[in-house]
C-alpha positions as CSV (number, residue, x, y, z in Angstrom):
1,M,62.0,-23.4,-49.6
2,W,58.7,-24.1,-47.8
3,Q,56.6,-21.1,-46.9
4,K,54.0,-20.5,-44.2
5,Q,50.7,-19.2,-45.4
6,K,48.9,-17.0,-42.8
7,I,46.1,-15.7,-45.0
8,H,42.7,-17.4,-44.8
9,H,42.7,-20.3,-47.2
10,R,39.5,-22.3,-47.8
11,I,39.1,-25.2,-50.0
12,G,36.1,-27.5,-49.9
13,L,33.5,-29.7,-51.6
14,Q,30.6,-27.9,-50.2
15,K,29.5,-24.7,-48.4
16,G,27.3,-24.3,-45.4
17,K,27.0,-23.2,-41.8
18,A,29.8,-23.2,-39.3
19,E,30.3,-26.3,-37.3
20,L,28.7,-27.0,-33.9
21,K,31.8,-27.1,-31.7
22,F,32.3,-29.5,-28.8
23,P,34.9,-27.8,-26.6
24,N,37.1,-29.6,-24.1
25,L,36.3,-33.0,-25.6
26,T,38.3,-35.6,-23.7
27,H,40.6,-38.2,-25.3
28,Q,38.2,-41.0,-24.3
29,A,35.2,-39.2,-25.7
30,M,37.0,-38.6,-29.0
31,R,38.4,-42.1,-29.4
32,P,36.3,-43.4,-32.4
33,I,37.5,-46.9,-31.9
34,K,39.6,-48.7,-29.3
35,I,42.1,-51.0,-30.8
36,L,41.3,-54.5,-29.4
37,F,44.7,-55.9,-30.3
38,S,46.0,-59.2,-29.2
39,L,48.3,-61.8,-30.6
40,L,45.5,-62.7,-33.0
41,F,45.7,-59.1,-34.3
42,L,43.2,-56.8,-35.8
43,S,40.1,-59.0,-35.7
44,C,36.6,-58.4,-36.9
45,S,36.3,-55.6,-34.3
46,F,37.8,-53.5,-37.1
47,V,35.1,-54.0,-39.7
48,S,34.2,-50.5,-40.9
49,V,32.3,-48.8,-43.7
50,F,34.4,-45.6,-43.3
51,A,31.6,-43.9,-41.4
52,Q,33.6,-41.6,-39.1
53,E,32.8,-37.9,-39.5
54,L,35.3,-35.6,-37.8
55,V,36.7,-32.1,-37.7
56,I,40.2,-31.5,-36.4
57,N,40.9,-27.8,-35.6
58,H,44.1,-25.8,-35.0
59,L,46.3,-27.7,-37.4
60,N,49.2,-26.5,-39.6
61,V,48.4,-28.2,-42.9
62,I,51.0,-29.3,-45.4
63,T,48.8,-30.2,-48.4
64,M,51.7,-31.2,-50.6
65,L,50.0,-29.3,-53.4
66,D,52.9,-26.9,-52.9
67,D,55.5,-26.2,-50.3
68,K,53.3,-23.8,-48.3
69,V,52.0,-24.4,-44.7
70,L,48.4,-23.4,-44.0
71,E,48.5,-22.2,-40.4
72,D,45.8,-22.7,-37.9
73,H,43.4,-24.5,-40.3
74,S,40.8,-27.2,-39.7
75,I,40.2,-30.3,-41.7
76,Y,36.8,-31.9,-42.1
77,V,36.6,-35.6,-43.0
78,K,33.6,-37.9,-43.7
79,D,33.4,-41.5,-44.9
80,G,37.2,-41.7,-45.4
81,V,37.3,-38.6,-47.6
82,I,38.5,-35.1,-47.0
83,M,35.5,-32.7,-47.3
84,E,37.0,-29.3,-46.4
85,I,40.2,-27.6,-45.4
86,A,39.7,-24.1,-44.1
87,P,40.0,-21.8,-41.1
88,E,37.9,-23.0,-38.2
89,N,35.1,-20.5,-38.6
90,E,34.6,-21.3,-42.3
91,I,34.1,-25.1,-41.9
92,S,30.6,-26.0,-43.0
93,A,30.1,-29.2,-40.9
94,V,27.3,-29.0,-38.4
95,G,27.0,-31.3,-35.3
96,V,30.2,-33.1,-36.1
97,R,32.7,-34.3,-33.4
98,T,35.7,-32.1,-33.1
99,L,39.2,-32.5,-31.9
100,D,41.8,-29.9,-31.0
101,G,44.9,-30.4,-33.1
102,R,46.9,-28.2,-30.6
103,G,49.0,-26.6,-33.4
104,M,50.3,-29.9,-34.7
105,Y,51.4,-30.3,-38.3
106,I,49.5,-32.6,-40.6
107,F,50.7,-34.1,-43.9
108,P,49.6,-37.0,-46.2
109,G,50.6,-40.4,-45.0
110,L,53.9,-41.8,-46.3
111,A,54.2,-44.6,-48.8
112,E,56.8,-47.4,-48.8
113,F,57.1,-48.3,-52.5
114,H,59.5,-51.2,-52.2
115,G,58.4,-53.4,-49.4
116,H,58.0,-57.1,-49.1
117,L,55.0,-58.5,-47.3
118,P,56.0,-61.8,-45.7
119,N,54.5,-65.1,-46.8
120,P,52.5,-66.9,-44.1
121,E,54.6,-70.0,-44.6
122,Q,57.6,-68.1,-43.2
123,Y,56.5,-66.9,-39.8
124,G,52.8,-67.4,-39.8
125,P,49.9,-65.2,-40.9
126,E,50.2,-63.2,-37.7
127,F,53.5,-61.8,-38.9
128,Q,51.9,-60.4,-42.0
129,E,49.5,-58.4,-39.8
130,E,52.3,-57.4,-37.5
131,V,54.2,-56.0,-40.4
132,M,51.1,-54.0,-41.5
133,M,50.9,-52.5,-38.0
134,L,54.6,-51.6,-38.0
135,Y,54.0,-49.6,-41.1
136,L,51.0,-47.7,-39.7
137,A,52.8,-46.9,-36.4
138,N,55.5,-45.2,-38.5
139,G,53.1,-43.1,-40.5
140,V,53.3,-45.4,-43.6
141,L,49.8,-45.6,-45.0
142,R,50.4,-47.1,-48.4
143,I,52.8,-49.8,-49.6
144,R,53.9,-51.4,-52.8
145,S,54.8,-55.0,-52.1
146,M,57.5,-56.4,-54.4
147,L,57.6,-60.1,-54.0
148,G,54.1,-61.5,-54.5
149,H,52.3,-64.4,-52.9
150,E,48.7,-65.4,-53.3
151,S,47.9,-64.6,-49.7
152,H,48.8,-61.0,-50.4
153,L,45.8,-60.6,-52.6
154,A,43.5,-61.5,-49.7
155,L,45.4,-59.3,-47.4
156,R,45.1,-56.3,-49.8
157,D,41.4,-56.9,-50.2
158,R,40.7,-57.2,-46.4
159,V,42.3,-53.8,-46.0
160,M,40.2,-52.4,-48.8
161,K,37.0,-53.7,-47.3
162,G,37.9,-52.4,-43.8
163,E,38.2,-55.9,-42.3
164,L,41.9,-55.4,-41.4
165,L,43.6,-52.3,-40.2
166,G,46.6,-51.7,-42.4
167,P,48.2,-49.6,-45.2
168,R,46.5,-49.7,-48.6
169,T,48.6,-52.2,-50.6
170,F,49.6,-52.6,-54.2
171,V,50.7,-56.2,-54.7
172,S,53.2,-57.6,-57.3
173,G,53.0,-61.1,-58.5
174,P,55.6,-63.8,-57.9
175,S,59.0,-63.2,-59.3
176,F,60.0,-63.3,-63.0
177,N,63.6,-64.5,-63.1
178,G,65.9,-66.9,-64.8
179,N,64.6,-69.9,-62.8
180,T,60.9,-69.2,-62.9
181,V,60.7,-68.3,-66.6
182,A,61.6,-71.3,-68.8
183,D,61.2,-69.6,-72.2
184,P,59.5,-66.6,-73.8
185,E,56.1,-68.3,-74.1
186,A,56.3,-69.3,-70.4
187,G,56.9,-65.7,-69.6
188,R,53.9,-64.6,-71.5
189,A,51.8,-67.2,-69.8
190,M,53.0,-65.9,-66.4
191,V,52.0,-62.4,-67.3
192,R,48.5,-63.4,-68.3
193,A,48.1,-65.6,-65.2
194,Q,49.2,-62.8,-62.8
195,K,46.9,-60.3,-64.5
196,A,44.0,-62.7,-64.2
197,A,44.8,-63.4,-60.6
198,G,44.4,-59.7,-59.8
199,Y,48.0,-58.6,-59.1
200,D,48.7,-54.9,-59.5
201,H,52.1,-55.1,-61.2
202,L,54.9,-57.5,-62.2
203,K,58.3,-57.8,-60.5
204,L,61.3,-58.8,-62.6
205,H,64.4,-60.1,-61.0
206,P,67.9,-60.8,-62.5
207,G,68.7,-63.8,-64.7
208,L,66.3,-63.1,-67.6
209,D,67.8,-63.3,-71.1
210,T,66.7,-60.8,-73.7
211,P,64.2,-63.0,-75.5
212,K,62.4,-63.8,-72.3
213,F,62.4,-60.2,-71.2
214,L,61.0,-58.9,-74.5
215,A,58.2,-61.4,-74.4
216,I,57.3,-60.5,-70.8
217,A,57.4,-56.7,-71.7
218,D,55.3,-57.2,-74.8
219,E,52.7,-59.3,-73.0
220,A,52.5,-56.9,-70.1
221,K,51.8,-54.0,-72.4
222,K,49.0,-56.1,-74.1
223,Q,47.5,-56.9,-70.7
224,G,47.8,-53.3,-69.4
225,I,49.8,-54.1,-66.2
226,F,52.8,-52.3,-64.8
227,Y,56.2,-54.0,-64.7
228,G,59.6,-53.2,-63.4
229,G,62.3,-54.4,-61.1
230,H,66.0,-55.3,-61.3
231,V,67.9,-54.9,-64.6
232,S,69.1,-58.3,-65.9
233,L,72.7,-58.2,-67.1
234,D,71.8,-59.7,-70.5
235,V,69.1,-57.2,-71.0
236,G,70.7,-54.0,-69.8
237,L,69.3,-50.7,-68.6
238,V,68.7,-49.2,-72.1
239,T,66.5,-52.0,-73.3
240,S,64.7,-52.2,-69.9
241,V,63.9,-48.5,-70.1
242,T,63.0,-48.2,-73.7
243,R,60.7,-51.3,-73.5
244,G,58.6,-49.8,-70.8
245,Y,59.9,-50.5,-67.3
246,R,57.6,-48.5,-65.0
247,S,60.3,-48.4,-62.3
248,V,63.9,-49.4,-61.9
249,E,64.4,-50.8,-58.4
250,H,67.6,-50.0,-56.5
251,I,68.6,-47.6,-59.3
252,D,69.9,-50.9,-60.8
253,G,71.7,-51.2,-64.1
254,F,73.3,-47.7,-64.2
255,L,76.7,-48.8,-63.1
256,E,76.9,-51.5,-65.8
257,A,75.6,-49.1,-68.5
258,M,78.3,-46.6,-67.6
259,L,81.2,-49.1,-68.1
260,P,83.5,-48.7,-71.1
261,D,82.4,-50.6,-74.2
262,G,83.6,-54.2,-74.3
263,T,83.9,-54.5,-70.5
264,V,83.5,-58.2,-69.5
265,I,81.7,-58.6,-66.2
266,D,82.9,-61.7,-64.3
267,P,80.4,-62.2,-61.4
268,T,83.0,-64.3,-59.5
269,V,85.1,-61.2,-59.0
270,S,82.8,-58.2,-59.6
271,G,81.2,-58.4,-56.2
272,P,77.6,-57.9,-55.1
273,F,75.8,-55.6,-57.5
274,N,79.1,-55.4,-59.4
275,M,80.4,-52.9,-56.9
276,N,84.0,-53.8,-57.5
277,L,83.7,-52.3,-61.0
278,V,82.8,-48.8,-59.8
279,G,86.3,-47.5,-60.5
280,Q,85.8,-48.1,-64.2
281,V,82.6,-46.1,-64.5
282,D,82.5,-43.4,-67.1
283,K,80.3,-40.7,-65.6
284,S,80.0,-38.8,-68.9
285,R,77.6,-41.6,-70.0
286,L,75.0,-40.7,-67.4
287,A,73.5,-37.8,-69.4
288,G,72.4,-40.1,-72.2
289,L,70.9,-42.5,-69.7
290,I,69.0,-39.7,-67.9
291,Q,67.6,-38.5,-71.2
292,L,66.3,-42.0,-71.9
293,C,64.6,-42.2,-68.5
294,L,63.0,-38.8,-69.0
295,E,61.7,-39.7,-72.5
296,N,60.3,-43.0,-71.3
297,K,58.9,-41.6,-68.0
298,T,60.8,-44.2,-66.0
299,W,60.6,-44.1,-62.2
300,M,63.4,-44.8,-59.7
301,A,63.0,-46.7,-56.4
302,P,66.4,-45.9,-54.8
303,T,66.4,-48.1,-51.6
304,M,69.4,-46.1,-50.4
305,T,69.2,-47.3,-46.8
306,L,69.2,-51.0,-47.9
307,F,72.6,-50.6,-49.5
308,E,74.0,-48.5,-46.6
309,R,72.9,-51.1,-44.1
310,Y,73.8,-54.1,-46.2
311,F,77.2,-52.9,-47.4
312,G,77.9,-50.0,-45.0
313,Y,80.5,-49.8,-42.3
314,Q,78.2,-50.4,-39.3
315,P,79.0,-53.9,-38.1
316,A,76.3,-56.6,-37.9
317,Y,76.6,-56.9,-34.2
318,E,75.7,-53.2,-33.8
319,L,72.8,-53.4,-36.2
320,R,71.4,-56.4,-34.4
321,Q,71.2,-54.4,-31.2
322,Q,69.1,-51.5,-32.6
323,P,65.7,-51.1,-30.8
324,E,63.5,-51.7,-33.9
325,M,64.9,-55.3,-34.2
326,L,62.8,-56.2,-31.2
327,Y,59.6,-56.0,-33.4
328,L,60.7,-58.9,-35.6
329,P,61.1,-62.7,-35.1
330,G,64.5,-63.4,-33.6
331,L,65.2,-66.0,-36.2
332,L,64.8,-63.4,-39.0
333,V,67.2,-61.0,-37.3
334,T,69.7,-63.8,-36.8
335,Q,69.5,-64.7,-40.5
336,W,70.4,-61.1,-41.3
337,F,73.2,-61.0,-38.8
338,N,74.7,-64.2,-40.2
339,T,74.5,-62.9,-43.8
340,K,76.3,-59.7,-43.0
341,S,78.7,-61.3,-40.6
342,K,79.9,-63.7,-43.3
343,M,80.4,-60.9,-45.7
344,E,82.4,-59.0,-43.1
345,A,84.5,-62.1,-42.4
346,D,85.1,-62.7,-46.1
347,G,86.4,-59.2,-46.7
348,V,83.5,-58.3,-49.0
349,L,82.7,-55.2,-47.0
350,A,86.2,-53.8,-46.7
351,E,86.0,-50.0,-46.7
352,A,88.3,-49.7,-49.7
353,K,85.7,-51.7,-51.7
354,V,82.5,-50.4,-50.2
355,K,83.2,-46.7,-49.8
356,P,83.6,-45.8,-53.5
357,Y,80.4,-47.8,-54.3
358,L,78.3,-46.1,-51.7
359,E,79.6,-42.7,-52.8
360,F,78.7,-43.6,-56.4
361,R,75.2,-44.4,-55.4
362,Q,74.8,-41.1,-53.6
363,W,76.1,-39.2,-56.6
364,L,73.9,-41.2,-59.0
365,F,70.8,-40.6,-56.8
366,L,71.3,-36.9,-56.7
367,E,72.2,-36.5,-60.3
368,L,69.0,-38.4,-61.3
369,H,66.9,-36.2,-59.0
370,K,68.5,-32.9,-60.2
371,A,67.8,-33.9,-63.8
372,G,64.1,-34.4,-63.0
373,V,63.9,-38.2,-63.0
374,S,60.9,-39.2,-60.8
375,M,61.6,-40.9,-57.5
376,I,59.4,-43.0,-55.2
377,M,60.2,-43.5,-51.6
378,S,61.4,-47.0,-51.1
379,S,63.6,-48.7,-48.5
380,D,63.1,-52.4,-49.2
381,S,61.7,-53.8,-46.0
382,P,61.7,-56.3,-44.3
383,Q,65.2,-56.8,-45.6
384,V,68.7,-57.0,-44.1
385,F,68.3,-54.9,-40.9
386,N,65.5,-52.9,-42.5
387,V,62.5,-53.1,-40.3
388,P,59.1,-52.2,-41.8
389,G,58.1,-48.7,-41.2
390,F,61.2,-47.8,-39.3
391,S,63.3,-48.3,-42.4
392,I,61.4,-45.5,-44.2
393,H,62.8,-43.0,-41.7
394,R,66.3,-44.3,-42.4
395,E,65.6,-43.9,-46.1
396,I,64.6,-40.4,-45.4
397,E,67.8,-39.8,-43.6
398,S,69.7,-41.3,-46.5
399,M,68.0,-39.1,-49.1
400,S,68.6,-36.0,-47.0
401,K,72.3,-36.9,-46.6
402,A,72.6,-37.3,-50.4
403,G,71.3,-33.7,-50.8
404,M,67.6,-33.9,-51.5
405,S,65.5,-31.1,-49.9
406,N,62.9,-31.9,-47.2
407,Y,60.0,-30.9,-49.5
408,E,61.2,-33.1,-52.3
409,I,61.8,-36.0,-49.9
410,L,58.2,-35.7,-48.8
411,K,57.0,-35.6,-52.4
412,T,58.7,-39.0,-53.0
413,G,56.6,-40.5,-50.2
414,T,53.3,-38.8,-50.9
415,V,52.5,-37.1,-54.3
416,N,54.9,-39.3,-56.4
417,P,53.6,-42.8,-55.4
418,A,50.1,-41.7,-56.4
419,K,51.4,-40.4,-59.7
420,Y,53.3,-43.7,-60.2
421,M,50.0,-45.7,-59.8
422,G,48.1,-43.3,-62.1
423,Q,46.1,-42.0,-59.2
424,E,47.4,-38.5,-58.9
425,G,45.2,-36.3,-56.6
426,Q,43.2,-39.3,-55.2
427,W,45.7,-39.7,-52.3
428,G,49.1,-38.4,-51.3
429,V,47.7,-34.9,-51.0
430,L,45.4,-33.1,-48.6
431,K,42.6,-31.6,-50.6
432,P,38.8,-32.0,-50.8
433,G,37.9,-35.3,-52.5
434,A,41.2,-37.0,-51.7
435,A,41.5,-39.9,-49.3
436,A,41.6,-38.9,-45.7
437,E,44.9,-40.6,-45.0
438,F,47.2,-38.4,-43.0
439,V,49.7,-38.1,-40.1
440,L,49.9,-35.6,-37.3
441,V,53.3,-34.7,-35.9
442,Q,54.6,-32.2,-33.4
443,K,57.0,-30.2,-35.6
444,N,57.2,-29.0,-39.2
445,P,58.7,-31.9,-41.3
446,L,59.7,-29.3,-43.9
447,E,62.1,-28.1,-41.3
448,D,62.7,-31.2,-39.2
449,L,62.4,-34.6,-40.9
450,T,62.9,-36.5,-37.6
451,T,59.5,-35.4,-36.3
452,M,57.9,-37.9,-38.7
453,Q,59.6,-40.8,-36.7
454,K,57.0,-40.5,-34.0
455,P,53.5,-39.8,-35.4
456,Q,51.1,-38.4,-32.8
457,A,48.1,-39.7,-34.7
458,I,47.2,-41.1,-38.0
459,M,43.9,-41.4,-40.0
460,I,43.4,-44.4,-42.1
461,Q,40.3,-46.3,-43.3
462,G,38.1,-43.6,-41.7
463,K,39.6,-44.2,-38.2
464,F,41.6,-41.7,-36.2
465,I,44.2,-43.5,-34.2
466,Q,46.3,-41.6,-31.6
467,R,49.8,-42.2,-30.4
468,D,49.1,-44.1,-27.3
469,E,47.1,-46.7,-29.3
470,L,49.9,-47.0,-31.9
471,Q,52.4,-47.5,-29.1
472,L,50.2,-50.1,-27.5
473,E,50.4,-52.2,-30.7
474,L,54.1,-51.8,-30.9
475,N,54.5,-52.8,-27.2
476,L,52.4,-56.0,-27.8
477,I,54.5,-57.0,-30.8
478,R,57.7,-56.5,-28.9
479,Q,56.4,-58.4,-25.9
480,K,55.5,-61.3,-28.1
481,Y,59.1,-61.6,-29.5
482,L,60.7,-61.0,-26.1
483,R,59.0,-64.1,-24.8
484,Q,60.3,-66.3,-27.7
């Protein structure tokens, strides 16, 4: 249970005199940068050296160091770093611009840790930058992109240099799968090439046989690069976990690992993700699998909302009409519509088949969480009716519906992704020395998760961006696709 903390609480990098206040500062005076956004998107007008210095007063601070709320505190930021969090009269900054937080709640920016940055060949380079803005407008300030392309490296670096406004990005390399990896030595060569190119981690897809997988895993350890992904049927969950998978995407492989010994899986009848076999699952096998995950410190990227929207009961024609679809190319939404419509017409999504599978996934998710298996917030976007940024809030709804507490949900999108990347304390928390990446909302998300769906302001790359500016960007994206 979250707690409010009314006592004076001061944490800071330095001590000094109280700030010089600038009362009644107008919105225009406070605006550090006006977003000059056009269909060319986020041009060189965004070049920054993280020089903004700012104090925001009258905030309720959710540090994510614990579940307490520091009431009526101020936060002092400089050069993209949090300097102090303290009651207003204890902040040491002098002569710094100030802003009245008006009692809003502030928490670390969310992370989408299973996203897919588009390739420029698909819908043009502008779409890549639009996707980045969709994340920001939804309070998503870090992403882990899970299907790499060489253009993503440049995109990541432009954000890091302050040349492009967008979430900080961790980029996987191109897919390792049964088609791209010819043999074990080819797998090793791919690992070395992706490490040399500067990718942050490796993404493994289905179709790898055990010799190829073992070669990839061994070489990845030698090269010191994270790897994870789907669980290939020939490899299985146990081998994937014990050979060092950093994360299991989609909580994949558990269903198959819980089938009775000797079960033959025929993909022509087992259905997508083998969901038609859920009735044969032996739940007593989960305890041993959980122990393996704990011993090997394996993370889970659940992507609950992807499966609910892909396989769920809401028909394709309803999903197509949801407002967030207007922020994407019409052709992409039509492709999603056609995919799900065909599955509906073929009877693949009959409730008798789908309901037990979705219930199994909810049960599995909660059991893993209760046992202490680490989770990272992940929705898989853009993917079937999952719109970047917006889908994170649907993922939050799914995690809540499955039984996870609000505080633990927030941890999966803040503290945990930083831990996953080996950067604990550097971001994902609000404390002195951590990155000044945060979101302001009207209500307490520890009580009301829906308040995060409409950020009132964000801070990223040393820039404080308010709601009307974020909404302007969304409006321009929508107008672009309405004209097509």
